[in-house]
C-alpha positions in Angstrom: 88.7 74.1 94.2 90.8 75.5 96.4 91.1 75.0 100.0 89.0 78.0 102.8 91.1 78.5 106.0 87.9 77.5 107.8 88.6 73.9 105.6 93.1 74.4 107.1 95.0 72.9 109.1 98.5 71.7 109.4 97.4 68.1 107.1 95.8 69.6 104.9 96.9 69.4 101.4 95.3 71.3 98.7 97.4 71.7 95.2 96.2 74.9 94.9 96.1 78.9 96.0 94.6 79.3 99.7 93.4 83.1 98.2 89.7 83.4 97.9 89.1 83.2 93.9 92.3 82.1 92.7 92.5 78.3 91.8 96.0 78.3 90.1 98.5 75.9 91.2 100.5 77.0 94.8 103.6 75.7 94.7 104.7 77.9 96.9 104.2 77.3 100.2 104.4 80.0 104.1 107.4 78.8 105.3 106.7 78.6 109.0 103.8 76.7 109.1 103.9 74.6 106.0 100.1 74.0 105.1 99.0 76.9 103.8 99.5 77.5 99.7 100.3 79.8 97.6 100.4 80.4 93.6 102.7 83.6 94.1 105.0 85.6 96.7 102.2 88.5 95.4 99.2 86.0 96.5 100.6 85.5 99.3 101.7 89.0 100.8 98.0 89.9 99.7 96.8 87.0 102.1 99.2 88.1 105.0 96.5 90.5 106.8 94.5 87.6 106.9 97.0 84.5 107.3 99.2 86.1 110.2 96.3 85.4 112.7 96.4 81.8 112.0 99.8 81.4 111.2 101.4 80.4 114.6 98.2 79.0 115.8 99.5 76.0 112.1 103.1 75.9 113.8 102.3 74.8 116.8 99.7 72.3 115.1 102.8 70.9 112.8 104.6 70.5 115.5 103.2 69.2 118.4 102.0 65.6 116.3 105.5 65.7 114.9 106.5 66.1 118.4 104.0 63.5 119.3 104.8 60.9 116.7 108.8 61.2 117.8 107.4 60.6 121.4 105.8 57.0 120.1 108.8 55.7 119.1 110.7 56.8 120.7 108.3 55.4 123.5 108.3 51.5 120.9 112.3 51.7 120.9 112.7 52.1 125.1 109.8 49.4 125.4 112.1 47.2 122.7 115.6 47.9 125.2 113.7 46.8 128.2 112.2 43.2 127.0 115.4 42.6 125.2 117.6 44.2 128.8 114.9 42.2 130.4 115.1 38.7 128.4 118.7 38.7 128.1 121.1 36.7 126.6 121.2 33.5 128.7 124.3 32.2 130.1 125.5 28.9 128.3 124.4 25.6 130.2 127.1 23.2 128.8 129.4 25.4 130.7 129.8 27.2 133.8 129.7 30.7 133.4 132.1 31.1 136.6 135.0 29.8 135.2 133.8 28.2 131.9 134.9 24.7 132.8 132.7 22.0 130.5 130.0 20.0 132.2 129.8 16.3 131.9 127.7 13.8 132.9 130.5 13.3 136.9 130.6 16.4 136.8 127.0 18.4 136.3 126.0 22.3 137.2 125.6 22.1 140.6 123.9 25.5 140.8 121.0 27.3 138.3 119.8 31.3 139.0 116.0 30.5 138.0 116.2 34.5 137.5 118.8 35.4 134.9 120.0 31.1 133.9 123.8 31.9 135.8 125.0 28.2 136.3 128.0 27.3 138.2 130.0 24.2 139.4 130.6 22.7 142.1 134.3 24.1 142.9 133.0 27.6 142.0 129.8 27.8 144.7 131.6 28.2 147.0 133.8 30.8 145.2 132.9 34.1 147.0 133.2 35.7 143.9 132.3 33.5 141.0 129.3 31.8 143.3 127.9 34.5 142.9 124.9 34.8 140.3 123.8 38.5 138.1 121.2 39.2 140.0 121.7 42.5 142.6 119.7 41.2 145.2 118.7 38.3 145.4 121.6 35.2 145.3 120.7 31.9 142.3 116.9 32.4 144.1 117.5 33.3 147.4 117.0 37.2 148.6 120.1 38.5 150.2 118.0 39.8 153.0 117.1 36.1 154.4 121.0 36.4 155.2 123.9 37.7 157.5 124.9 40.3 155.5 128.2 39.5 153.5 130.6 42.1 151.5 130.5 40.3 148.0 126.7 39.8 147.8 125.2 41.4 145.2 125.4 40.6 141.8 128.9 40.3 140.2 130.5 43.8 139.5 127.9 45.4 142.2 126.6 45.2 145.7 123.8 44.6 147.5 122.7 47.8 150.1 118.9 47.0 150.3 117.3 45.4 154.0 118.7 42.7 156.2 116.9 40.6 158.3 119.1 37.0 159.2 116.7 34.5 160.0 119.0 31.5 161.7 122.0 32.3 162.2 121.7 32.7 166.4 120.3 35.7 165.6 117.6 38.1 165.9 115.5 41.1 167.9 115.1 40.0 171.2 118.7 38.0 171.5 120.2 40.6 170.1 118.2 44.2 170.2 121.8 45.9 169.7 121.4 45.2 165.8 118.5 45.4 165.3 116.3 48.3 164.1 113.8 48.9 167.2 110.3 49.0 165.3 109.2 46.1 162.9 108.6 47.5 158.7 108.2 46.7 155.5 111.8 45.2 153.3 112.8 46.8 150.7 113.7 43.8 148.9 111.0 41.3 150.1 108.0 43.5 151.0 108.2 41.5 154.2 107.3 42.9 157.9 110.6 42.2 159.5 112.8 43.5 162.6 115.4 45.2 160.1 119.4 45.1 161.2 120.3 48.6 161.8 123.2 50.1 160.2 126.1 49.7 162.3 124.4 45.8 163.0 124.8 45.3 158.8 127.9 46.8 159.3 130.1 45.0 162.1 128.2 41.2 160.4 129.9 42.0 157.3 132.4 42.3 159.1 133.1 38.5 159.9 132.4 36.8 156.3 
């Protein structure tokens, strides 16, 4: 039995001609919507007056469905990439990530980052570059915002550009108001409400380290 237009959508898989009364096998299809089939060019020409009212609608349904599937596939791929990036490849704990020296019983790991897994020997822990882990906003689990600004703060190959509100270091908004912002606010790194250093304060203190 032939499929009628009322029963037709872009997913219809009818193998017979759409023209009423024609139940012949339909090897041909509309080249635009690709869902309505005909047994011959003659039937397709005879049906055009009816089909042209629905052709664009069927085409849009088909394209929207294909796009939806592509979007779903893209989302899955992106999620997998994000998960792989987040997991990353953890550094080998048998050697120092900074200088590649092999750890021994008498020369163990000095520092290990709980977030990125960077491991450092005693010598590299004191080094400005090799003593910096891969994390962009903290170093070996300690947020940069709690520290006194330094030029080497930031993930390896990057530079920390977030807020600072150093605790200790003989610094404070009461004793050094010219280095701090006038009002406390939420730190963009740790999320706590603090008196943050002003841009000028960060620049001045960074020169010291």
